[in-house]
C-alpha positions as CSV (number, residue, x, y, z in Angstrom):
1,X,-0.3,-5.6,12.4
2,X,-2.1,-8.8,12.2
3,X,-0.6,-10.5,8.9
4,X,-4.2,-12.1,8.5
5,X,-5.6,-8.5,7.5
6,X,-3.6,-8.2,4.6
7,X,-4.2,-11.7,3.5
8,X,-8.1,-11.1,4.2
9,X,-7.9,-8.0,1.9
10,X,-6.1,-10.1,-0.6
11,X,-8.9,-12.7,-0.8
12,X,-11.4,-9.9,-1.4
13,X,-9.4,-8.6,-4.3
14,X,-9.0,-11.7,-5.4
15,X,-12.9,-12.6,-6.0
16,X,-14.6,-9.1,-5.6
17,X,-16.4,-8.3,-2.4
18,X,-19.7,-10.3,-3.4
19,X,-18.1,-13.4,-4.6
20,X,-15.6,-13.8,-1.6
21,X,-16.9,-16.8,0.4
22,X,-16.4,-16.6,4.1
23,X,-14.7,-20.0,3.8
24,X,-12.0,-18.2,1.6
25,X,-11.6,-15.6,4.3
26,X,-11.2,-18.2,7.1
27,X,-8.7,-20.0,5.0
28,X,-6.6,-16.6,4.5
29,X,-7.0,-15.7,8.2
30,X,-5.8,-19.2,9.2
31,X,-9.2,-19.6,11.3
32,X,-12.2,-21.5,10.9
33,X,-15.2,-19.9,9.2
34,X,-17.3,-20.3,12.6
35,X,-14.6,-18.7,14.3
36,X,-14.8,-15.6,12.3
37,X,-18.4,-15.7,12.5
38,X,-18.1,-16.0,16.3
39,X,-15.9,-12.8,16.4
40,X,-17.3,-10.7,13.9
41,X,-20.6,-12.0,13.0
42,X,-20.6,-11.3,9.4
43,X,-18.2,-11.1,6.1
44,X,-18.8,-7.4,6.3
45,X,-17.6,-7.2,9.7
46,X,-14.5,-8.9,8.8
47,X,-13.7,-6.8,5.9
48,X,-14.2,-3.6,8.3
49,X,-11.7,-5.3,10.7
50,X,-9.1,-6.0,8.1
51,X,-9.4,-2.6,6.6
52,X,-9.1,-0.8,10.1
53,X,-6.2,-3.1,11.0
54,X,-4.2,-2.4,7.6
55,X,-5.0,1.3,7.6
56,X,-3.8,1.7,11.1
57,X,-0.7,-0.1,10.3
58,X,-0.1,2.0,7.2
59,X,-0.5,5.2,9.0
60,X,1.8,4.0,12.0
61,X,4.5,3.1,9.4
62,X,4.3,6.5,7.4
63,X,4.5,8.4,10.7
64,X,7.5,6.3,11.7
65,X,9.3,7.0,8.4
66,X,8.7,10.6,9.0
67,X,10.1,10.6,12.4
68,X,13.5,9.3,11.4
69,X,15.9,12.0,12.5
70,X,19.1,10.7,10.4
71,X,17.3,9.7,7.1
72,X,17.4,12.3,4.1
73,X,14.1,14.1,3.8
74,X,13.5,12.8,0.4
75,X,13.8,9.1,1.7
76,X,11.6,10.0,4.7
77,X,8.8,11.2,2.3
78,X,9.2,8.4,0.0
79,X,9.2,5.9,2.8
80,X,6.3,7.6,4.4
81,X,4.0,7.6,1.3
82,X,5.3,4.2,0.3
83,X,4.0,2.8,3.6
84,X,0.8,4.7,3.5
85,X,-0.3,3.9,0.0
86,X,2.5,2.2,-2.2
87,X,2.7,-0.9,-0.3
88,X,-0.7,-1.8,-1.5
89,X,-0.4,-1.2,-5.1
90,X,0.6,-4.6,-6.1
91,X,-2.0,-6.3,-4.1
92,X,-4.5,-4.0,-5.8
93,X,-2.9,-4.7,-9.4
94,X,-2.8,-8.4,-9.0
95,X,-6.8,-8.7,-9.4
96,X,-9.5,-7.3,-11.7
97,X,-11.3,-6.5,-8.5
98,X,-8.6,-4.3,-7.1
99,X,-10.5,-1.1,-8.0
100,X,-14.0,-2.5,-6.2
101,X,-11.7,-3.0,-3.0
102,X,-10.4,0.5,-3.3
103,X,-13.9,1.7,-3.6
104,X,-15.1,-0.4,-0.9
105,X,-12.3,0.7,1.7
106,X,-13.0,4.4,0.9
107,X,-16.7,3.8,1.6
108,X,-15.7,2.1,4.9
109,X,-13.3,4.6,5.9
110,X,-14.2,7.8,4.5
111,X,-14.0,10.1,7.8
112,X,-11.2,8.0,9.2
113,X,-9.0,8.3,6.0
114,X,-9.7,12.0,5.7
115,X,-8.4,12.3,9.3
116,X,-5.5,10.1,8.7
117,X,-4.5,12.1,5.5
118,X,-4.8,15.4,7.3
119,X,-2.4,14.0,10.2
120,X,0.1,12.7,7.5
121,X,0.1,16.1,5.8
122,X,0.5,17.7,9.2
123,X,3.6,15.5,9.7
124,X,4.8,16.2,6.2
125,X,4.6,20.0,6.4
126,X,6.4,19.9,9.9
127,X,9.4,17.8,8.5
128,X,9.5,20.0,5.5
129,X,9.5,23.0,7.9
130,X,12.2,21.6,10.2
131,X,14.5,19.8,7.7
132,X,13.3,20.4,4.2
133,X,14.5,23.9,3.5
134,X,11.0,25.3,3.4
135,X,10.9,28.4,5.9
136,X,7.4,29.4,4.6
137,X,4.4,27.3,6.3
138,X,2.2,28.0,3.4
139,X,4.7,26.7,1.0
140,X,5.3,23.5,3.3
141,X,1.5,22.8,3.4
142,X,1.1,23.1,-0.3
143,X,4.0,20.8,-0.8
144,X,2.4,18.2,1.6
145,X,-0.8,18.4,-0.3
146,X,1.0,18.0,-3.5
147,X,2.7,14.9,-2.3
148,X,-0.4,13.3,-0.8
149,X,-2.5,14.1,-3.8
150,X,0.4,12.5,-6.1
151,X,0.4,9.4,-3.9
152,X,-3.5,8.8,-3.9
153,X,-3.2,9.2,-7.9
154,X,-0.5,6.8,-8.0
155,X,-2.4,4.2,-6.0
156,X,-5.0,4.2,-8.6
157,X,-2.5,4.5,-11.8
158,X,0.6,3.0,-10.8
159,X,1.3,-0.4,-12.9
160,X,3.1,-1.7,-9.8
161,X,4.8,-0.7,-6.3
162,X,8.1,-0.2,-8.2
163,X,6.5,2.1,-10.6
164,X,4.7,4.0,-7.8
165,X,7.9,4.4,-5.9
166,X,9.9,5.5,-9.0
167,X,7.3,8.1,-10.1
168,X,6.9,9.5,-6.5
169,X,10.4,9.9,-6.3
170,X,10.2,12.1,-9.3
171,X,7.2,14.1,-7.5
172,X,9.4,14.5,-4.4
173,X,12.1,15.8,-6.6
174,X,10.0,18.3,-8.4
175,X,8.3,19.4,-5.2
176,X,11.5,19.9,-3.2
177,X,13.3,21.5,-6.0
């Protein structure tokens, strides 16, 4: 992932979407303002690119965590959901504009986010069926849904990434029995 995508999202979280200046975005990206305008054309397009980059990297990391054949199931799940959502908690809590950024991201990526969540849930279901002592596909699907829902809720409510992880560990233990 391009590290400038994280830096760009951090700028939007710091100032809010409307008050973020293209100069601040350029500085965070390590580029000139003109270079960003030449490549993207607008602040909105830069934001869209950064969201796409960050989302893609998060999903890829989550899938990789679920594919680790030697890691215990509980750790696979924690690492996957932390990569998907938990890693973003501190960034979003660092600013009073974090909720605005979440809303903008959701508006920007609604269809892609739903597809990514469905793919993640499918991977979690497969993991639970193969290695999680859940022989019932319906129960594994329900567990995957519960974990994804808890992860999304914690993205909004956890005070920090550490809080997100600690609470999600408890949810994982409860779901897996």
